[in-house]
C-alpha positions as CSV (number, residue, x, y, z in Angstrom):
1,X,-46.1,-42.2,212.8
2,X,-45.6,-40.6,216.2
3,X,-44.4,-42.8,219.0
4,X,-45.7,-42.4,222.5
5,X,-43.9,-43.3,225.7
6,X,-45.6,-44.5,228.8
7,X,-43.9,-45.1,232.1
8,X,-46.1,-47.4,234.2
9,X,-43.6,-47.5,237.2
10,X,-41.2,-44.6,237.3
11,X,-38.4,-44.0,237.2
12,X,-38.0,-45.1,233.6
13,X,-35.3,-44.5,230.9
14,X,-36.4,-43.6,227.4
15,X,-34.4,-43.4,224.2
16,X,-36.4,-41.0,222.0
17,X,-35.6,-40.3,218.3
18,X,-36.8,-38.7,215.2
19,X,-36.2,-40.6,212.0
20,X,-36.6,-37.6,209.6
21,X,-34.1,-35.5,211.5
22,X,-31.9,-38.4,212.5
23,X,-31.7,-37.1,216.1
24,X,-32.1,-38.8,219.5
25,X,-31.9,-38.1,223.2
26,X,-32.0,-40.2,226.3
27,X,-34.3,-39.2,229.2
28,X,-35.0,-40.4,232.7
29,X,-38.6,-40.0,233.7
30,X,-38.8,-39.5,237.5
31,X,-42.5,-39.1,237.7
32,X,-45.3,-37.6,235.5
33,X,-43.9,-34.1,235.8
34,X,-40.1,-34.5,236.0
35,X,-38.1,-35.7,232.9
36,X,-34.4,-35.1,232.6
37,X,-32.0,-35.6,229.7
38,X,-29.1,-38.0,230.3
39,X,-25.8,-37.9,228.6
40,X,-25.6,-41.1,226.4
41,X,-21.9,-41.5,227.1
42,X,-22.5,-41.4,230.8
43,X,-25.3,-43.9,230.5
44,X,-23.2,-46.3,228.4
45,X,-20.4,-46.1,231.0
46,X,-22.8,-46.9,233.8
47,X,-24.1,-49.9,231.8
48,X,-20.6,-51.2,231.4
49,X,-20.0,-50.8,235.1
50,X,-23.3,-52.6,235.9
51,X,-22.3,-55.5,233.6
52,X,-18.9,-55.7,235.4
53,X,-20.3,-55.9,238.9
54,X,-23.1,-58.3,237.9
55,X,-20.4,-60.5,236.3
56,X,-18.6,-60.5,239.7
57,X,-21.8,-61.8,241.3
58,X,-22.7,-58.7,243.3
59,X,-26.3,-58.6,244.3
60,X,-28.6,-55.6,244.0
61,X,-28.7,-53.6,247.2
62,X,-31.9,-53.5,249.3
63,X,-33.5,-50.2,250.2
64,X,-31.4,-49.7,253.4
65,X,-28.3,-50.7,251.6
66,X,-29.1,-48.3,248.7
67,X,-29.3,-45.4,251.2
68,X,-25.9,-46.5,252.6
69,X,-24.3,-46.5,249.1
70,X,-25.8,-43.1,248.2
71,X,-24.7,-41.5,251.4
72,X,-21.2,-43.0,251.5
73,X,-20.2,-42.9,247.9
74,X,-22.4,-40.1,246.4
75,X,-22.3,-37.8,249.4
76,X,-26.1,-37.7,249.3
77,X,-27.9,-36.2,252.3
78,X,-30.9,-38.0,253.8
79,X,-34.2,-36.2,253.3
80,X,-35.8,-35.0,256.5
81,X,-39.6,-35.5,256.5
């Protein structure tokens, strides 16, 4: 049986595997044309950090706050339109 993956509201994260070959990969699907492989160890570390901050009752940032976090801590540059 071949599994299919559908992402109704990108971005989505997929764990894709093949039973016969016993292989897997983790992907983030940005849109219908852009899919990137993620390092599973990095994803697991991020999940542990997420669990930690949620346990300390942090709330999810709104859109403006998300921009602030990306610019300040990830050194992201705003996109000029």
